[in-house]
C-alpha positions as CSV (number, residue, x, y, z in Angstrom):
1,X,0.1,-0.1,-0.1
2,X,1.2,3.5,-0.4
3,X,3.7,5.0,2.0
4,X,4.9,8.5,2.4
5,X,8.2,9.2,0.8
6,X,9.6,10.7,3.9
7,X,9.4,9.6,7.6
8,X,8.9,5.8,7.2
9,X,11.7,3.9,5.4
10,X,10.0,1.8,2.7
11,X,10.9,-1.9,2.1
12,X,13.2,-2.5,-0.8
13,X,10.5,-4.1,-2.7
14,X,7.9,-1.6,-1.9
15,X,6.5,0.8,-4.5
16,X,6.5,4.5,-3.3
17,X,3.7,6.9,-3.9
18,X,4.2,10.5,-3.5
19,X,1.2,11.8,-1.5
20,X,0.8,14.7,0.8
21,X,-1.3,12.9,3.5
22,X,0.0,10.8,6.3
23,X,1.1,7.2,5.6
24,X,-1.5,4.4,6.1
25,X,-0.5,1.4,8.3
26,X,0.6,-1.5,6.3
27,X,-0.7,-5.1,7.0
28,X,1.7,-7.9,6.1
29,X,-0.7,-9.3,3.7
30,X,-0.4,-6.0,1.7
31,X,3.5,-5.8,1.8
32,X,5.6,-6.5,-1.1
33,X,6.1,-4.8,-4.5
34,X,3.1,-3.5,-6.5
35,X,5.0,-2.5,-9.7
36,X,7.3,-3.9,-12.2
37,X,10.9,-3.1,-13.0
38,X,11.8,0.2,-14.5
39,X,12.5,0.1,-18.1
40,X,9.2,-1.2,-19.4
41,X,7.6,0.1,-22.4
42,X,4.9,2.9,-22.2
43,X,2.4,0.4,-23.3
44,X,3.2,-2.0,-20.5
45,X,0.1,-1.6,-18.0
46,X,2.4,-2.7,-15.1
47,X,4.6,0.4,-15.7
48,X,1.7,2.8,-15.3
49,X,1.0,4.5,-12.0
50,X,-0.9,2.2,-9.6
51,X,-3.4,5.0,-8.7
52,X,-4.3,8.2,-10.4
53,X,-6.1,11.1,-8.9
54,X,-9.6,11.2,-10.0
55,X,-11.5,14.5,-9.9
56,X,-15.0,14.3,-9.0
57,X,-14.6,11.1,-6.9
58,X,-13.9,12.9,-3.8
59,X,-16.0,16.0,-4.5
60,X,-14.8,19.6,-5.3
61,X,-11.2,20.4,-4.4
62,X,-7.8,20.8,-5.9
63,X,-6.4,17.8,-7.8
64,X,-3.7,16.0,-6.1
65,X,-0.7,14.6,-8.0
66,X,0.0,10.8,-7.6
67,X,3.6,9.7,-8.5
68,X,4.5,6.1,-8.9
69,X,8.1,5.0,-8.3
70,X,9.0,1.3,-8.9
71,X,11.2,-0.2,-6.4
72,X,11.1,-3.8,-7.4
73,X,14.3,-5.8,-6.3
74,X,16.9,-5.6,-8.8
75,X,18.0,-9.1,-8.4
76,X,15.0,-10.8,-10.2
77,X,17.0,-12.3,-13.0
78,X,17.3,-16.1,-13.3
79,X,21.0,-17.2,-13.0
80,X,23.9,-18.0,-10.6
81,X,25.7,-15.1,-9.0
82,X,26.6,-12.8,-11.8
83,X,26.0,-15.3,-14.6
84,X,22.5,-14.7,-15.8
85,X,22.4,-15.2,-19.6
86,X,19.4,-13.8,-21.5
87,X,18.3,-17.3,-22.6
88,X,17.5,-18.5,-19.2
89,X,15.0,-15.6,-18.6
90,X,12.3,-17.7,-20.5
91,X,12.3,-20.0,-17.5
92,X,12.1,-17.2,-14.9
93,X,8.3,-17.4,-14.7
94,X,5.9,-19.1,-12.4
95,X,5.5,-21.9,-14.9
96,X,9.1,-22.3,-15.0
97,X,9.4,-22.7,-11.2
98,X,6.2,-25.0,-11.3
99,X,8.2,-27.3,-13.9
100,X,11.3,-27.9,-11.8
101,X,9.4,-28.1,-8.6
102,X,7.1,-30.8,-10.2
103,X,10.3,-32.7,-11.3
104,X,11.7,-32.4,-7.6
105,X,8.4,-33.7,-6.1
106,X,8.1,-36.5,-8.6
107,X,11.5,-37.6,-7.8
108,X,10.9,-37.5,-4.1
109,X,7.7,-39.5,-4.4
110,X,9.2,-42.1,-6.7
111,X,12.2,-42.6,-4.5
112,X,10.7,-42.4,-1.0
113,X,7.1,-43.7,-1.5
114,X,7.7,-45.9,-4.4
115,X,11.1,-47.4,-4.4
116,X,11.4,-47.9,-0.7
117,X,8.0,-49.5,-0.4
118,X,8.8,-51.8,-3.3
119,X,12.3,-53.0,-2.3
120,X,11.8,-53.5,1.6
121,X,11.2,-57.2,1.2
122,X,14.4,-57.6,-1.0
123,X,16.4,-55.6,1.5
124,X,15.2,-57.7,4.4
125,X,16.1,-61.0,2.5
126,X,19.5,-59.6,1.4
127,X,20.8,-58.0,4.7
128,X,19.0,-60.3,7.2
129,X,16.7,-57.7,8.6
130,X,13.7,-58.3,10.8
131,X,10.4,-56.6,10.2
132,X,10.8,-54.1,13.0
133,X,14.2,-53.2,11.7
134,X,12.8,-52.5,8.2
135,X,10.1,-50.5,9.9
136,X,12.7,-48.2,11.5
137,X,14.3,-47.8,8.2
138,X,11.0,-46.5,6.7
139,X,10.2,-44.4,9.8
140,X,13.6,-42.6,9.6
141,X,12.1,-40.3,6.7
142,X,9.3,-38.9,8.9
143,X,11.5,-38.6,12.0
144,X,14.0,-36.5,10.0
145,X,11.2,-34.4,8.6
146,X,9.8,-33.8,12.1
147,X,13.1,-32.6,13.3
148,X,13.8,-30.3,10.6
149,X,10.3,-28.8,9.8
150,X,10.2,-26.1,12.4
151,X,13.7,-24.9,11.6
152,X,13.3,-24.9,7.8
153,X,9.7,-23.4,7.7
154,X,10.6,-20.6,10.1
155,X,13.8,-19.4,8.8
156,X,13.3,-20.5,5.2
157,X,9.9,-18.5,5.1
158,X,11.8,-15.3,5.5
159,X,14.8,-16.4,3.6
160,X,15.8,-17.0,0.0
161,X,13.3,-19.9,-0.8
162,X,14.9,-21.3,-3.9
163,X,18.2,-21.7,-2.3
164,X,16.6,-23.6,0.6
165,X,14.7,-25.8,-2.0
166,X,17.9,-26.4,-4.3
167,X,20.0,-27.5,-1.4
168,X,17.2,-29.7,-0.1
169,X,16.9,-31.5,-3.5
170,X,20.7,-32.0,-3.3
171,X,20.5,-33.6,0.1
172,X,17.8,-35.9,-1.3
173,X,20.2,-36.9,-4.0
174,X,22.9,-37.7,-1.5
175,X,20.5,-39.7,0.6
176,X,19.7,-41.9,-2.5
177,X,23.5,-42.7,-3.0
178,X,23.9,-43.6,0.7
179,X,20.8,-45.8,0.5
180,X,22.5,-47.8,-2.6
181,X,25.9,-47.9,-0.8
182,X,25.5,-51.3,1.0
183,X,25.1,-53.1,-2.3
184,X,28.8,-52.1,-3.2
185,X,30.4,-52.8,0.3
186,X,28.6,-55.9,1.5
187,X,30.1,-58.3,-1.0
188,X,28.4,-60.3,-3.6
189,X,25.1,-62.0,-3.0
190,X,25.7,-65.8,-3.4
191,X,23.4,-68.5,-2.5
192,X,23.6,-72.3,-2.8
193,X,20.8,-73.6,-4.9
194,X,19.6,-77.1,-3.9
195,X,16.3,-77.7,-5.9
196,X,16.4,-81.3,-4.9
197,X,15.9,-80.5,-1.2
198,X,12.4,-79.3,-2.0
199,X,11.3,-82.7,-3.2
200,X,10.4,-85.5,-0.9
201,X,13.2,-87.9,-1.6
202,X,15.9,-85.3,-1.6
203,X,14.7,-83.4,1.6
204,X,17.4,-83.4,4.1
205,X,17.3,-81.9,7.5
206,X,19.5,-78.7,7.8
207,X,20.7,-78.0,11.4
208,X,19.6,-74.6,12.6
209,X,22.7,-72.6,13.3
210,X,23.3,-69.0,14.3
211,X,24.0,-67.5,11.0
212,X,24.4,-63.9,12.1
213,X,26.4,-62.5,9.2
214,X,26.7,-59.1,10.7
215,X,24.8,-57.7,7.5
216,X,21.9,-56.4,9.8
217,X,24.2,-53.6,10.8
218,X,23.6,-52.1,7.4
219,X,20.1,-50.9,8.7
220,X,22.0,-48.0,10.2
221,X,23.3,-47.0,6.7
222,X,19.6,-47.3,5.3
223,X,18.3,-45.2,8.1
224,X,21.1,-42.5,7.4
225,X,19.8,-42.6,3.8
226,X,16.2,-42.2,4.8
227,X,17.1,-39.5,7.1
228,X,18.9,-37.5,4.4
229,X,15.7,-38.2,2.1
230,X,13.5,-36.6,4.9
231,X,15.7,-33.6,5.6
232,X,16.1,-32.9,1.9
233,X,12.3,-33.0,1.2
234,X,11.3,-30.8,4.1
235,X,11.6,-27.5,2.2
236,X,9.8,-28.9,-0.9
237,X,6.3,-29.1,0.7
238,X,6.5,-26.0,2.9
239,X,8.7,-23.5,1.0
240,X,7.9,-24.8,-2.3
241,X,4.2,-24.4,-1.9
242,X,4.4,-20.9,-0.5
243,X,7.0,-19.9,-3.1
244,X,4.2,-20.9,-5.8
245,X,1.4,-19.3,-4.0
246,X,3.2,-15.9,-3.6
247,X,4.2,-15.6,-7.2
248,X,0.8,-16.4,-8.9
249,X,-2.5,-14.9,-9.0
250,X,-4.5,-16.2,-6.0
251,X,-7.3,-17.7,-8.1
252,X,-4.6,-19.5,-9.9
253,X,-2.8,-20.8,-6.9
254,X,-4.9,-23.9,-6.5
255,X,-4.2,-25.0,-9.9
256,X,-0.4,-24.6,-9.5
257,X,-0.3,-26.3,-6.2
258,X,-2.5,-29.1,-7.6
259,X,-0.2,-29.8,-10.4
260,X,2.7,-29.7,-8.0
261,X,1.0,-32.2,-5.7
262,X,-0.1,-34.4,-8.7
263,X,3.4,-34.8,-9.7
264,X,4.2,-35.9,-6.1
265,X,1.4,-38.5,-6.4
266,X,2.5,-39.8,-9.7
267,X,6.1,-40.4,-8.4
268,X,5.2,-43.3,-6.1
269,X,3.1,-44.7,-8.9
270,X,6.2,-44.7,-11.1
271,X,8.3,-46.0,-8.3
272,X,5.9,-48.9,-7.8
273,X,6.2,-49.7,-11.6
274,X,9.9,-49.0,-12.2
275,X,10.9,-50.7,-8.9
276,X,8.8,-53.8,-9.6
277,X,10.5,-54.1,-13.1
278,X,14.0,-53.9,-11.6
279,X,13.2,-56.6,-9.1
280,X,12.9,-58.9,-12.0
281,X,16.7,-58.4,-12.5
282,X,19.2,-60.3,-10.4
283,X,20.8,-58.1,-7.9
284,X,24.3,-59.1,-9.2
285,X,23.7,-57.6,-12.7
286,X,25.4,-59.6,-15.4
287,X,25.9,-62.7,-13.3
288,X,24.1,-66.0,-14.2
289,X,22.0,-67.7,-11.4
290,X,19.9,-70.8,-11.1
291,X,17.4,-68.9,-9.1
292,X,14.1,-67.7,-10.4
293,X,11.8,-64.8,-9.5
294,X,9.6,-67.2,-7.8
295,X,12.2,-68.5,-5.5
296,X,12.2,-67.3,-1.8
297,X,16.0,-66.8,-2.1
298,X,15.6,-64.3,-5.2
299,X,16.8,-60.8,-4.7
300,X,16.2,-58.3,-7.5
301,X,18.2,-55.2,-8.5
302,X,16.9,-53.1,-5.7
303,X,19.8,-50.6,-5.7
304,X,19.6,-49.5,-9.5
305,X,16.6,-47.1,-8.9
306,X,18.4,-45.1,-6.1
307,X,21.5,-44.5,-8.1
308,X,19.3,-43.2,-11.0
309,X,17.2,-40.9,-8.7
310,X,20.4,-39.7,-6.9
311,X,21.9,-38.6,-10.3
312,X,18.7,-37.0,-11.3
313,X,18.5,-35.0,-8.0
314,X,22.0,-33.7,-8.5
315,X,21.1,-32.4,-12.0
316,X,17.9,-30.9,-10.8
317,X,19.7,-28.9,-8.2
318,X,21.4,-26.7,-10.7
319,X,18.3,-24.9,-12.3
320,X,16.4,-24.6,-8.9
321,X,19.4,-22.8,-7.3
322,X,19.4,-20.2,-10.1
323,X,15.9,-18.7,-9.3
324,X,15.6,-15.4,-7.5
325,X,14.1,-14.6,-4.3
326,X,11.1,-13.2,-6.1
327,X,9.9,-13.7,-9.6
328,X,9.7,-10.5,-11.8
329,X,6.3,-8.9,-12.2
330,X,4.4,-10.6,-9.2
331,X,3.7,-7.5,-7.1
332,X,0.2,-7.1,-8.3
333,X,-0.9,-10.4,-6.7
334,X,-0.3,-9.2,-3.2
335,X,-3.4,-7.1,-3.3
336,X,-5.5,-9.9,-4.7
337,X,-4.5,-12.2,-1.9
338,X,-5.2,-9.6,0.8
339,X,-9.0,-10.1,0.7
340,X,-8.8,-13.8,0.9
341,X,-6.6,-14.0,4.2
342,X,-8.6,-14.2,7.3
343,X,-7.6,-11.3,9.7
344,X,-6.1,-12.3,13.0
345,X,-7.0,-10.6,16.3
346,X,-6.0,-7.1,16.9
347,X,-3.0,-8.1,19.1
348,X,-1.7,-10.6,16.6
349,X,-2.1,-8.3,13.7
350,X,-0.1,-5.7,15.2
351,X,2.6,-8.1,16.0
352,X,3.0,-9.6,12.5
353,X,2.8,-6.1,11.0
354,X,6.4,-5.6,12.2
355,X,8.6,-6.2,9.3
356,X,11.3,-7.8,11.4
357,X,8.8,-10.3,13.0
358,X,9.6,-14.1,12.3
359,X,13.3,-13.5,11.5
360,X,14.8,-14.4,14.8
361,X,14.5,-17.2,17.3
362,X,13.0,-15.0,19.8
363,X,9.8,-14.6,17.8
364,X,9.4,-18.4,17.5
365,X,7.2,-19.0,20.7
366,X,5.1,-15.9,19.8
367,X,4.6,-17.4,16.2
368,X,3.6,-20.8,17.5
369,X,1.2,-19.1,20.0
370,X,-0.5,-17.1,17.3
371,X,-1.0,-20.4,15.3
372,X,-2.3,-22.2,18.4
373,X,-5.0,-19.4,18.9
374,X,-6.2,-20.1,15.4
375,X,-8.9,-22.9,15.9
376,X,-9.5,-23.4,12.1
377,X,-5.7,-24.0,11.6
378,X,-5.7,-26.6,14.5
379,X,-8.7,-28.5,13.3
380,X,-7.2,-28.6,9.7
381,X,-4.0,-30.0,11.1
382,X,-5.9,-32.8,12.9
383,X,-7.9,-33.5,9.7
384,X,-4.5,-33.8,7.8
385,X,-3.2,-36.3,10.3
386,X,-6.2,-38.5,10.0
387,X,-5.9,-38.5,6.2
388,X,-2.1,-39.2,6.4
389,X,-2.6,-42.1,8.6
390,X,-4.7,-43.7,5.9
391,X,-2.6,-42.5,3.1
392,X,0.8,-43.9,4.5
393,X,-0.8,-47.0,5.8
394,X,-2.3,-48.0,2.4
395,X,0.7,-47.0,0.3
396,X,2.8,-49.2,2.5
397,X,0.5,-52.2,2.7
398,X,-1.8,-51.7,-0.2
399,X,0.1,-54.1,-2.5
400,X,0.1,-56.7,0.4
401,X,-3.6,-56.5,0.6
402,X,-4.1,-57.0,-3.0
403,X,-1.6,-59.8,-3.1
404,X,-3.4,-61.7,-0.3
405,X,-6.9,-61.1,-1.6
406,X,-6.3,-61.9,-5.2
407,X,-3.4,-64.4,-4.9
408,X,-1.0,-62.4,-6.8
409,X,2.9,-62.2,-6.8
410,X,4.6,-59.4,-5.1
411,X,5.6,-57.7,-8.5
412,X,2.0,-58.3,-9.8
413,X,0.5,-56.7,-6.7
414,X,2.9,-53.7,-6.8
415,X,2.2,-53.1,-10.5
416,X,-1.7,-53.4,-10.0
417,X,-1.4,-51.0,-7.1
418,X,0.6,-48.5,-9.2
419,X,-2.2,-48.6,-11.8
420,X,-4.7,-47.6,-9.2
421,X,-2.6,-44.8,-7.8
422,X,-1.8,-43.1,-11.1
423,X,-5.4,-42.1,-12.2
424,X,-7.0,-42.2,-8.7
425,X,-4.3,-40.2,-6.7
426,X,-2.8,-38.1,-9.4
427,X,-6.1,-37.3,-11.1
428,X,-7.8,-36.6,-7.6
429,X,-5.1,-34.2,-6.7
430,X,-5.3,-32.2,-9.8
431,X,-9.1,-32.3,-10.0
432,X,-9.4,-30.9,-6.5
433,X,-7.3,-27.8,-7.4
434,X,-9.1,-27.4,-10.6
435,X,-12.7,-27.5,-9.1
436,X,-11.6,-25.0,-6.4
437,X,-10.5,-22.5,-9.3
438,X,-13.5,-23.3,-11.6
439,X,-16.1,-22.7,-9.0
440,X,-14.3,-19.9,-7.4
441,X,-14.4,-21.5,-3.9
442,X,-13.4,-19.3,-1.0
443,X,-13.1,-19.8,2.7
444,X,-15.9,-21.9,4.1
445,X,-16.9,-23.2,0.7
446,X,-13.5,-24.9,0.3
447,X,-14.0,-26.6,3.7
448,X,-17.5,-27.8,2.7
449,X,-16.0,-29.2,-0.5
450,X,-13.6,-31.1,1.6
451,X,-16.4,-32.4,3.8
452,X,-18.3,-33.7,0.9
453,X,-15.2,-35.5,-0.5
454,X,-14.6,-37.1,2.9
455,X,-18.2,-38.3,3.3
456,X,-18.1,-39.9,-0.2
457,X,-14.8,-41.8,0.7
458,X,-16.3,-42.8,4.0
459,X,-19.1,-44.4,2.4
460,X,-17.0,-46.2,-0.2
461,X,-14.9,-47.8,2.7
462,X,-17.9,-50.0,3.4
463,X,-16.8,-52.1,0.4
464,X,-14.4,-53.9,2.7
465,X,-17.4,-55.7,4.0
466,X,-16.6,-57.9,0.9
467,X,-13.5,-60.0,0.6
468,X,-12.2,-62.7,-1.6
469,X,-12.1,-66.2,-0.1
470,X,-8.8,-67.7,0.7
471,X,-7.4,-70.3,-1.8
472,X,-7.6,-73.7,0.1
473,X,-4.2,-74.4,1.4
474,X,-3.6,-78.0,2.7
475,X,-2.6,-78.1,6.4
476,X,-3.4,-74.4,6.9
477,X,-7.0,-73.6,5.8
478,X,-8.1,-77.2,5.0
479,X,-7.1,-80.6,5.7
480,X,-5.4,-82.9,3.1
481,X,-8.7,-84.6,2.6
482,X,-10.4,-81.2,1.9
483,X,-12.5,-80.5,4.8
484,X,-12.2,-77.1,6.4
485,X,-9.5,-76.7,9.2
486,X,-10.3,-74.5,12.3
487,X,-8.4,-71.3,12.3
488,X,-5.1,-71.3,14.1
489,X,-4.8,-75.2,13.9
490,X,-1.9,-76.1,11.5
491,X,-1.6,-79.8,10.3
492,X,1.1,-79.7,7.8
493,X,1.9,-83.3,8.2
494,X,-0.3,-86.1,7.0
495,X,-0.1,-89.7,6.0
496,X,0.8,-88.7,2.4
497,X,3.9,-86.9,3.4
498,X,5.0,-88.3,6.7
499,X,7.8,-90.3,5.2
500,X,9.3,-87.2,3.6
501,X,10.3,-85.5,6.9
502,X,9.4,-82.2,5.5
503,X,11.0,-79.2,7.3
504,X,8.9,-76.0,8.0
505,X,12.0,-73.8,7.0
506,X,11.6,-74.8,3.3
507,X,8.4,-72.7,2.4
508,X,8.0,-72.9,-1.3
509,X,4.3,-72.9,-2.3
510,X,3.1,-75.0,-5.0
511,X,-0.5,-75.2,-6.6
512,X,-1.8,-78.8,-7.1
513,X,-3.7,-79.9,-10.1
514,X,-6.7,-80.1,-7.8
515,X,-6.8,-76.3,-7.2
516,X,-5.3,-76.7,-3.7
517,X,-2.0,-75.0,-2.5
518,X,0.7,-76.8,-0.6
519,X,3.3,-75.5,1.7
520,X,6.0,-76.9,-0.4
521,X,6.7,-79.7,-2.9
522,X,7.9,-81.9,0.0
523,X,4.5,-81.3,1.9
524,X,2.7,-82.1,-1.4
525,X,4.4,-85.5,-1.4
526,X,6.3,-84.8,-4.7
527,X,8.8,-87.8,-5.4
528,X,10.9,-86.3,-8.0
529,X,12.7,-82.8,-8.6
530,X,11.0,-80.2,-10.8
531,X,11.0,-80.2,-14.5
532,X,10.4,-77.3,-16.9
533,X,7.4,-77.2,-19.1
534,X,7.3,-75.6,-22.5
535,X,5.8,-72.4,-20.8
536,X,8.9,-72.0,-18.5
537,X,7.1,-73.2,-15.3
538,X,8.5,-75.6,-12.8
539,X,6.3,-78.7,-12.6
540,X,6.5,-81.4,-9.8
541,X,5.1,-84.9,-10.7
542,X,4.2,-88.0,-8.7
543,X,2.9,-85.9,-5.8
544,X,1.2,-88.4,-3.4
545,X,-0.9,-85.7,-1.5
546,X,-2.4,-84.3,-4.7
547,X,-5.4,-86.3,-5.8
548,X,-4.5,-88.4,-8.8
549,X,-5.9,-87.6,-12.3
550,X,-6.4,-89.7,-15.3
551,X,-3.1,-89.0,-16.9
552,X,-0.9,-90.4,-14.1
553,X,-1.0,-92.3,-10.8
554,X,-0.4,-89.3,-8.7
555,X,-1.3,-85.7,-9.3
556,X,1.2,-83.0,-10.2
557,X,1.9,-79.5,-8.7
558,X,3.2,-76.3,-10.3
559,X,5.5,-73.9,-8.5
560,X,3.9,-70.8,-7.2
561,X,0.5,-69.9,-5.7
562,X,-2.9,-70.8,-7.3
563,X,-4.6,-68.2,-9.4
564,X,-7.6,-66.7,-7.7
565,X,-11.0,-66.7,-9.5
566,X,-12.7,-64.2,-7.1
567,X,-15.8,-62.8,-8.7
568,X,-15.7,-59.8,-6.5
569,X,-12.4,-58.6,-7.7
570,X,-13.7,-55.9,-10.2
571,X,-16.1,-54.5,-7.5
572,X,-13.3,-54.3,-4.9
573,X,-10.9,-52.6,-7.2
574,X,-13.7,-50.1,-8.4
575,X,-14.4,-48.9,-4.8
576,X,-10.7,-49.0,-3.7
577,X,-10.3,-46.6,-6.7
578,X,-13.1,-44.4,-5.4
579,X,-11.6,-44.2,-1.9
580,X,-8.3,-43.1,-3.2
581,X,-9.9,-40.6,-5.6
582,X,-12.0,-38.9,-3.1
583,X,-9.2,-39.0,-0.5
584,X,-6.8,-37.0,-2.8
585,X,-9.6,-34.9,-4.2
586,X,-9.8,-33.0,-0.9
587,X,-5.9,-32.7,-0.3
588,X,-5.4,-29.5,-2.5
589,X,-8.6,-27.6,-1.2
590,X,-7.6,-28.5,2.5
591,X,-4.2,-27.1,1.7
592,X,-5.6,-24.0,0.3
593,X,-7.9,-23.5,3.2
594,X,-4.7,-23.7,5.4
595,X,-3.0,-21.1,3.4
596,X,-6.1,-18.7,3.7
597,X,-6.7,-19.1,7.4
598,X,-3.4,-17.9,8.6
599,X,-1.6,-14.6,8.1
600,X,0.6,-14.0,5.0
601,X,3.8,-13.7,7.0
602,X,3.1,-17.1,8.8
603,X,2.1,-19.3,5.8
604,X,5.5,-21.1,5.4
605,X,5.8,-21.6,9.2
606,X,2.1,-22.8,9.4
607,X,2.8,-25.4,6.8
608,X,5.7,-26.5,8.7
609,X,3.7,-26.9,11.8
610,X,1.0,-28.5,9.9
611,X,3.4,-31.1,8.5
612,X,4.9,-31.7,12.0
613,X,1.4,-32.5,13.2
614,X,0.6,-34.6,10.3
615,X,3.8,-36.7,10.3
616,X,3.8,-37.1,14.1
617,X,0.1,-38.0,14.4
618,X,-0.3,-39.5,11.0
619,X,2.8,-40.4,8.9
620,X,4.9,-42.2,11.6
621,X,2.2,-44.2,13.3
622,X,0.3,-44.9,10.1
623,X,2.3,-47.8,8.6
624,X,2.8,-49.1,12.3
625,X,-1.0,-49.2,12.9
626,X,-1.8,-50.7,9.6
627,X,1.0,-53.3,10.0
628,X,-0.2,-54.4,13.4
629,X,-3.8,-54.7,12.2
630,X,-2.7,-56.7,9.2
631,X,-0.6,-59.0,11.3
632,X,-3.6,-59.8,13.4
633,X,-5.0,-61.5,10.3
634,X,-2.0,-63.9,9.8
635,X,-2.7,-67.5,9.4
636,X,0.8,-68.8,8.8
637,X,4.0,-67.4,10.2
638,X,7.6,-68.1,9.0
639,X,9.4,-70.5,11.1
640,X,13.2,-69.5,11.4
641,X,14.5,-72.2,13.7
642,X,11.9,-71.7,16.2
643,X,11.8,-67.9,15.8
644,X,8.8,-66.3,14.4
645,X,9.5,-64.4,11.2
646,X,7.2,-62.7,8.6
647,X,3.8,-63.8,7.5
648,X,3.2,-66.3,4.8
649,X,-0.5,-66.6,4.5
650,X,-3.3,-64.2,5.7
651,X,-7.0,-64.7,6.4
652,X,-8.6,-62.5,3.8
653,X,-11.9,-62.1,5.7
654,X,-10.2,-61.0,8.8
655,X,-7.8,-58.8,6.8
656,X,-10.8,-57.0,5.2
657,X,-12.6,-56.7,8.5
658,X,-9.6,-55.0,10.3
659,X,-9.1,-52.7,7.2
660,X,-12.9,-51.7,7.5
661,X,-12.6,-50.9,11.2
662,X,-9.5,-48.9,10.7
663,X,-10.6,-47.0,7.8
664,X,-14.1,-46.1,9.3
665,X,-12.3,-44.9,12.5
666,X,-10.0,-42.5,10.7
667,X,-12.4,-41.4,8.0
668,X,-15.0,-40.7,10.7
669,X,-12.5,-38.6,12.6
670,X,-11.7,-36.7,9.5
671,X,-15.4,-36.0,8.7
672,X,-15.8,-34.7,12.3
673,X,-12.9,-32.4,12.0
674,X,-14.0,-31.0,8.8
675,X,-17.6,-30.3,10.3
676,X,-15.7,-28.4,13.2
677,X,-13.8,-26.4,10.7
678,X,-16.9,-25.4,8.9
679,X,-18.3,-23.9,12.1
680,X,-15.0,-22.3,13.3
681,X,-14.0,-20.7,10.1
682,X,-14.7,-17.0,9.9
683,X,-15.2,-15.0,6.9
684,X,-12.5,-12.2,6.3
685,X,-13.2,-9.1,8.3
686,X,-12.2,-6.8,5.5
687,X,-15.8,-6.7,4.1
688,X,-16.7,-3.9,6.6
689,X,-14.6,-1.4,4.6
690,X,-15.6,-2.9,1.1
691,X,-12.4,-4.8,0.6
692,X,-13.9,-7.8,-1.2
693,X,-16.3,-5.7,-3.1
694,X,-13.6,-3.3,-4.4
695,X,-11.4,-6.2,-6.0
696,X,-12.7,-7.2,-9.3
697,X,-10.5,-10.4,-9.1
698,X,-12.8,-11.8,-6.5
699,X,-16.0,-11.5,-8.7
700,X,-14.6,-11.9,-12.2
701,X,-11.2,-13.4,-11.8
702,X,-9.8,-10.9,-14.2
703,X,-6.1,-10.7,-14.5
704,X,-6.3,-7.3,-16.2
705,X,-3.7,-4.8,-14.6
706,X,-6.1,-2.0,-15.4
707,X,-8.8,-3.6,-13.2
708,X,-6.3,-4.2,-10.6
709,X,-5.4,-0.5,-10.6
710,X,-9.0,0.5,-10.4
711,X,-9.8,-1.7,-7.5
712,X,-6.7,-0.7,-5.5
713,X,-7.5,3.0,-6.1
714,X,-11.1,2.4,-4.8
715,X,-9.6,0.7,-1.8
716,X,-7.4,3.8,-1.0
717,X,-10.3,6.2,-1.4
718,X,-12.5,4.1,1.0
719,X,-9.8,4.1,3.7
720,X,-9.7,8.0,3.4
721,X,-6.5,8.5,1.2
């Protein structure tokens, strides 16, 4: 807003208007440049005076001269130090920033939420990790984010945001290299293949010994890599969002943020697809092995994806570091945002009106207190935590749910889940921002839209009442004669395989010709080693436990699990798609509501605090809660010389029931929090002086600079200028 040329020292980015009257108090939402750099042509509307004296508007009296002086920062060129070639200035726009931030968010999502979730099983097998140890590896990302969020969002919010973002992406790349390091330092992965051990006549007992190879200590290296991932990604979703929001028109902000978050959602989907494909390559690339992808000893090339993402992050750092603190020509958007920002109480408004507020550690407690006094912000944080619990839990164990329900392999389940996430998560994220912009939703209307999306996904979760029946497994879900077996009663030994002396350590499921699964070829009573059929599948013949067919005296079994013929599969997939779609449909509107319910000068810090709450209450406990719930549905645990390992077989009915209860609990809480936000949200207090009515951008969404000048002039006259 206008300031007197003398008396008050203007900000370096503040336009100055020569005016004989006293200066007006300036709110933080109105701070910032309102002009464009000098040197524009006379036809450039941004180079014209922001306000002109209008005779007749204020009644009779002498005309007053209004002089516009542009003081936009000189360092708005795109480049590095003094190197700023003209060819790079084509990228010095909001769209250019959006491009590189989308690449960064895509890379982060692909690495952390895609590759990590895909290769966890391979890492456990390669480095002798237990489930709780791999859980610590996954949680290290959120722990690092929680530790860094306050510092980054508080000081980065008033600092040079592109530099914080660039160094953060560089740190993510370093974390990827560290995560892949154990492959090169742990030695070659060599296993002794003894296929004949799986068959009945060749099954020899192997004494259980303490095989502690020391490889489990590499979990510390994995945790360090994840910690660097979390620290590097912290600026991306706090400073990156506010940098976009403050450099575009407020009505376009949801679209830009939606595109940004859509890239972040597509990243994990790409990670599932690429990571699943890499797991079909043996971890020692170029080395021949007799292992197949169906073998429990198979370890895929888990490390290749991290090398690629690390190199891409290092390259992406260069253009991001070249952006200025503020993009050129963005001053006019400050006035547009002013009417959408909910005004704080008088005490808080006077405090944040200080230009130096929020730049020192001494202001940190007061900044936190101002946010704690904002009930809408608190409720939106709690809503984000409930949604994050479901998102992190489902992203971690969604493939496992599909694998158990539809009897798929790990790679097939990961690929199918990726196909669901791409259109549902990515499309929902973008569509949410598009609808907010299309219907010009503001304030409480945005929260009502989120409420509707949450209600729809809440109703769709009832699909978990349905489930696919378990494929019959001899000795686990059914007896060898075919009758049902009570839950929790294992009878792996029967008259048909008692002479084989089968060991429970040799889990290698096979599918009999009768459609029943068996624990291993030995438990199926197969008398001979496997042969390969024309289709490349391993086939065991002369299996005494498999009912005989007309072709041979005994039945035969094929390596791998039986294919499920569940008739409910399409219906389950459709409603899971709906749950994912409407969950992500409300993400960008909820984020926009958060940005609009706090003061401009606290937006970066508010997002940082929100991310801390979301990760502490949702991101970190989400996978733990879902993992515990899914483990409750386990029917068959791995036996590692008397020590319980991972789960081999789940009861599909119990898994669906537990997922339903957990989903209803957190979706119900999210719905109640959005209801509370609707009642707590207050319309902007600027309407009393005609602020909203004076800005044409609120009614028409016009981006015409002339309209902006007219609206801002009307604003000044109404305030008695």
